[in-house]
C-alpha positions as CSV (number, residue, x, y, z in Angstrom):
1,M,99.9,84.3,106.2
2,M,97.9,87.0,104.8
3,R,97.2,90.6,106.4
4,I,94.7,92.5,106.4
5,A,94.5,96.6,107.3
6,I,91.1,98.0,109.2
7,L,92.2,101.5,108.6
8,G,90.4,103.8,110.1
9,G,90.8,106.7,113.1
10,G,88.7,104.0,115.5
11,C,85.2,105.7,114.9
12,P,82.6,102.6,115.8
13,N,82.6,102.3,112.1
14,C,86.0,101.2,112.1
15,I,85.8,98.4,115.1
16,R,82.1,97.5,113.4
17,L,84.6,96.9,110.0
18,E,86.8,95.0,112.0
19,E,84.7,93.1,114.5
20,N,83.0,92.1,110.6
21,T,87.0,90.9,109.3
22,R,86.5,88.3,112.5
23,K,83.4,87.0,111.2
24,A,84.5,86.4,107.8
25,L,87.5,84.9,108.8
26,S,85.8,82.6,111.2
27,L,83.1,81.5,108.5
28,L,86.1,80.8,106.1
29,G,87.7,78.8,109.0
30,M,91.0,81.3,107.8
31,E,93.9,83.1,109.6
32,A,94.8,86.4,108.8
33,T,96.8,88.6,110.9
34,I,94.8,91.8,111.3
35,E,96.4,96.0,111.8
36,K,95.2,98.4,112.6
37,V,95.8,101.8,110.7
38,T,95.3,104.6,112.6
39,N,98.0,107.3,111.6
40,M,96.1,109.5,108.6
41,D,99.9,109.8,107.1
42,D,100.1,105.5,106.9
43,I,95.9,105.8,105.7
44,M,96.4,108.4,102.9
45,A,100.2,106.1,102.5
46,Y,97.7,103.6,101.0
47,G,95.5,106.4,98.4
48,V,93.1,105.8,100.7
49,M,90.5,109.3,101.1
50,R,87.5,108.2,102.9
51,T,86.8,105.2,106.1
52,P,86.6,102.7,107.2
53,A,88.7,100.9,104.5
54,L,90.2,97.4,104.0
55,A,93.2,96.7,102.2
56,I,94.2,92.7,102.1
57,N,97.7,91.6,101.6
58,G,98.4,96.2,100.9
59,E,96.1,96.1,98.1
60,V,92.8,98.0,99.1
61,K,89.3,96.3,98.7
62,S,87.0,98.5,100.1
63,S,86.7,102.6,101.6
64,G,84.0,104.2,103.1
65,K,81.6,101.4,103.9
66,V,81.5,98.7,106.5
67,L,81.1,95.6,104.7
68,S,79.0,92.5,105.7
69,P,81.2,89.7,107.0
70,E,79.6,88.0,103.6
71,Q,80.9,91.0,101.2
72,I,84.4,90.4,103.4
73,A,84.5,86.6,103.1
74,E,84.0,87.5,99.3
75,L,86.8,89.1,99.2
76,L,88.7,86.8,101.5
77,K,88.4,83.7,98.9
78,K,89.7,85.7,96.3
């Protein structure tokens, strides 16, 4: 199963990124495990300097911005 990580401290943008990710999964009819990574050491281990960030199966796809559900859907299709 696909694993998605939302990296960030729980700020409003992090919450919005998670909501948009759930919408994108719904649009595509896909399922995935969504994990919230809030510990700064764990976030740094991904090589992320700006949050919120989105990682799919361990690979960072976006950082420092909130992607739309449509943008996330495009990443999930790949």
